[in-house]
C-alpha positions in Angstrom: 21.7 0.3 -27.4 22.9 -1.3 -30.5 25.9 -2.0 -32.8 26.8 1.2 -34.8 26.2 -0.7 -38.2 22.6 -1.0 -37.2 21.8 2.7 -36.6 19.7 2.8 -39.8 17.5 0.0 -38.5 17.0 1.9 -35.2 16.0 5.0 -37.0 13.6 3.2 -39.2 12.0 1.6 -36.2 11.8 4.9 -34.2 10.3 6.7 -37.2 7.7 3.9 -37.7 6.9 4.1 -34.0 6.3 7.8 -34.1 3.1 7.6 -36.1 2.4 4.0 -37.1 1.9 2.2 -33.7 -1.3 0.1 -33.9 -2.1 0.2 -30.2 -4.1 -2.9 -30.3 -6.3 -3.8 -27.3 -4.8 -7.2 -27.1 -1.2 -5.8 -26.9 -2.3 -3.4 -24.1 -3.9 -6.3 -22.2 -0.7 -8.4 -22.4 1.5 -5.5 -21.4 -0.7 -4.2 -18.5 0.6 -6.8 -16.0 4.2 -5.8 -17.0 3.5 -2.0 -16.3 1.6 -2.9 -13.1 4.7 -4.9 -12.0 6.9 -1.9 -12.6 4.4 0.2 -10.5 4.4 -2.2 -7.6 8.2 -2.3 -7.6 8.0 1.4 -6.9 5.4 0.9 -4.2 7.8 -1.5 -2.5 10.8 0.9 -2.5 10.7 3.3 0.4 12.3 6.3 -1.4 10.1 5.9 -4.5 6.9 5.5 -2.5 7.6 8.5 -0.3 8.7 10.7 -3.2 5.3 9.9 -5.0 3.4 10.9 -1.9 5.4 14.0 -1.4 4.7 15.2 -5.0 1.1 14.4 -4.7 1.0 16.6 -1.6 3.3 19.4 -2.7 1.3 20.0 -5.9 -2.4 19.5 -5.4 -3.6 21.2 -8.6 -0.7 21.2 -11.0 -0.3 18.2 -13.3 2.9 17.2 -11.5 0.6 16.0 -8.8 0.5 12.8 -10.7 3.5 10.5 -10.9 4.6 9.6 -14.5 3.6 6.0 -14.2 0.1 6.9 -13.0 -2.1 5.2 -10.4 -2.7 1.4 -10.2 -6.4 1.7 -11.2 -5.4 3.7 -14.3 -2.8 1.1 -15.3 -5.5 -1.7 -15.0 -8.4 0.1 -16.3 -7.4 2.7 -18.9 -9.4 2.1 -22.1 -7.4 1.6 -25.3 -9.3 4.6 -26.7 -7.7 6.8 -24.1 -4.2 5.7 -25.0 -4.9 6.1 -28.7 -6.1 9.6 -28.1 -3.0 10.4 -26.1 -0.8 9.0 -28.8 -2.6 11.0 -31.5 -2.4 14.1 -29.5 1.3 14.1 -28.4 3.3 11.7 -30.5 4.4 14.0 -33.3 7.9 15.0 -34.5 7.4 18.6 -33.4 6.8 17.4 -29.8 9.8 15.0 -29.7 13.6 15.1 -29.3 15.8 12.6 -31.0 19.1 12.0 -29.3 21.8 9.8 -30.8 25.1 9.1 -28.9 28.0 6.9 -30.1 30.1 5.8 -33.0 28.7 7.5 -36.1 29.5 10.1 -38.7 27.3 13.1 -38.2 26.7 13.7 -41.9 25.5 10.2 -42.4 23.2 10.2 -39.5 21.5 13.5 -40.6 20.9 11.9 -44.1 19.3 8.8 -42.4 17.2 11.0 -40.1 15.8 12.9 -43.1 15.3 9.7 -45.0 12.9 8.2 -42.3 11.6 11.2 -40.4 11.3 13.7 -43.2 8.1 12.3 -44.6 6.3 12.5 -41.2 4.3 15.8 -40.9 4.2 17.8 -37.8 1.1 17.8 -35.7 -2.0 18.9 -37.5 -3.0 20.7 -34.2 -1.5 22.9 -31.6 0.1 21.0 -28.8 -2.1 21.3 -25.6 -0.3 23.1 -22.8 -1.0 23.0 -19.1 -3.1 25.8 -17.8 -3.6 24.9 -14.2 -1.4 26.9 -11.8 -0.6 25.7 -8.3 -2.5 27.8 -5.7 -0.5 29.4 -3.0 0.6 27.1 -0.2 -0.1 28.5 3.3 2.2 26.4 5.4 4.3 23.3 5.5 2.6 19.9 4.6 3.7 16.6 6.2 3.3 13.1 4.8 3.7 10.0 6.9 3.8 6.7 5.1 3.7 3.4 7.2 4.6 0.1 5.7 6.5 -2.9 6.9 10.2 -2.8 6.4 13.7 -2.5 7.8 14.4 1.1 6.5 13.3 4.5 7.6 13.3 7.4 5.3 12.9 11.2 6.0 12.7 13.4 3.0 12.3 17.3 3.2 11.2 19.0 0.1 11.2 22.7 -0.9 9.3 24.1 -3.8 11.6 25.6 -6.5 10.9 27.3 -9.9 11.1 25.6 -13.2 14.1 24.7 -15.5 14.5 28.2 -17.2 14.8 30.1 -13.8 18.1 31.8 -13.3 18.5 30.2 -9.9 18.2 26.6 -11.0 22.0 26.0 -11.8 22.9 27.2 -8.4 20.3 24.8 -6.9 21.8 22.0 -8.8 25.3 22.8 -7.7 24.1 23.3 -4.1 22.5 19.7 -4.1 25.9 18.3 -5.4 27.9 20.2 -2.8 26.0 19.1 0.2 25.4 15.4 -0.8 28.1 14.1 -3.1 31.3 12.6 -1.7 32.7 11.6 1.6 33.4 15.2 2.6 29.8 16.5 2.0 27.9 17.9 4.9 25.1 15.3 4.6 27.5 12.4 4.5 29.5 13.7 7.5 26.4 14.5 9.5 24.5 11.3 8.9 26.6 8.5 7.4 29.9 9.1 9.2 28.0 9.2 12.6 26.2 6.0 11.7 22.8 7.5 12.4 22.0 7.2 8.7 22.8 4.6 5.9 22.7 7.1 3.1 21.9 10.7 2.5 21.0 12.6 -0.7 20.0 15.9 -2.1 18.5 16.7 -5.5 17.0 19.6 -7.4 14.5 18.7 -10.1 14.9 20.3 -13.5 11.3 20.2 -14.7 9.9 22.8 -17.0 7.2 24.3 -14.8 8.0 23.9 -11.1 9.9 21.5 -9.1 11.2 20.4 -5.7 14.6 20.6 -3.9 14.7 17.5 -1.7 17.0 16.4 1.1 16.7 12.8 2.1 18.1 10.4 4.7 17.7 6.6 4.8 18.4 5.1 8.3 17.9 1.8 10.2 14.9 1.4 12.4 17.1 1.9 15.5 17.0 5.7 14.7 13.9 7.8 15.1 12.2 9.7 12.3 11.8 12.8 14.6 15.5 12.8 15.3 16.5 12.6 11.7 14.0 15.3 10.8 15.3 17.6 13.4 18.9 17.0 12.3 18.1 17.7 8.6 16.5 21.1 9.8 19.7 21.8 11.7 21.8 21.2 8.5 19.6 23.3 6.5 19.8 26.2 9.0 23.6 25.9 9.1 23.8 26.2 5.3 21.5 29.2 5.3 23.7 30.8 8.0 27.2 29.9 6.9 26.8 28.9 3.2 28.8 26.0 1.9 
């Protein structure tokens, strides 16, 4: 985010970052604790922690098993050579999307993009693609996370196809209908009755595969088993009656 008269500077910096990052070991060492702090913030958030555990259980072979930020030991111990190899493998214009939003004239911006990005070649190699497919799942998986805190969370997740599947727009709309606003079924079922503090639903839009999740946060006066059963009731009602 920057003043519109500095857009050329921003493009110059982004183009430089695309291929000229030094990735010095001393910079990594200095930044490591910052990234670890970000990781630990996620570990201390009930929704974030549970979500990470669910993905690691839902997808045991596919790369989506790993959360984006990685695991603590990776953050602390990854050699600089590993980061440089990742950078030199993936950080190329033909594997990137440049998005610019705000107060600018389109023609001028295209000229600036060409000025700074045009001289960068595309990757000298084919971009590696995932080849591991998730094996068939033969039944539901259940994850229980126990940590000190004042908030309980139950999250039910259903596997869904990737972003190009024709059903995904409907799943996105379904998540909005059942969770957004005071009149939504999740709000009326859990928040209005005061058995929950909040409720949400979400369909991921990842390229390969994804999850449709329904979650409820609640005070420790409520029981996880009761919330779990109530979510199942809501799902059954939607399956039977629609929305």
